[in-house]
BAMARKE-900382 format. One line per 10 residues: number of its first residue (from 0); their letters; for each residue y, x, z of C-alpha. Coordinates in steps of 0.1 Angstrom, whole numbers. Each point is the difference from the previous one (the first is absolute). Layout:
REM BAMARKE-900382
NUM) A) Y:X:Z; ...
//
This chain:
REM BAMARKE-900382
0) MPELAVVVLT) -176:-25:189; 30:-26:-2; 25:29:-3; -18:13:-31; 1:-35:-16; 38:-1:7; 5:35:-16; -21:-9:-32; 17:-35:-4; 35:18:4
10) AVLVVLVALL) -9:26:-26; -12:-27:-24; 32:-20:5; 22:31:-6; -19:8:-33; 2:-36:-11; 38:0:7; 3:33:-19; -20:-14:-30; 21:-32:-2
20) TAAGAGKLAR) 32:20:2; -13:24:-27; -9:-30:-22; 35:-14:5; 17:33:-9; -22:3:-31; 8:-34:-11; 37:4:5; -1:33:-18; -18:-17:-29
30) LDGATYPTAI) 26:-30:-1; 27:26:0; -13:13:-33; -20:30:12; -31:11:-19; -34:-5:16; -5:36:10; 35:0:16; -6:-33:18; -34:14:13
40) TRAAATFAAV) 18:32:12; 26:-21:19; -27:-20:16; -19:30:11; 31:15:14; 7:-33:19; -36:-1:13; 3:36:13; 33:-8:15; -12:-30:20
50) LTVAAAVTAA) -29:19:13; 23:29:10; 23:-23:19; -29:-17:17; -13:34:11; 35:11:13; 3:-33:20; -35:5:14; 8:35:11; 32:-11:16
60) LAALVL) -17:-28:18; -28:22:11; 26:25:16; 16:-28:18; -31:-13:14; -16:33:11
//
């Protein structure tokens, strides 16, 4: 059961970091003069990129461990 808790907490942490990064990217885009739809698009792309990198790192670490 503790392994499940670690997996869930790690997933929550990754999503939280992705959300914070996306919010920062959206804010920076808005400060750069982008319109709201453009800023939201950049934030969404950043969110997806962070989750993709996290998945790639997880896959690489899983390959090393197994």
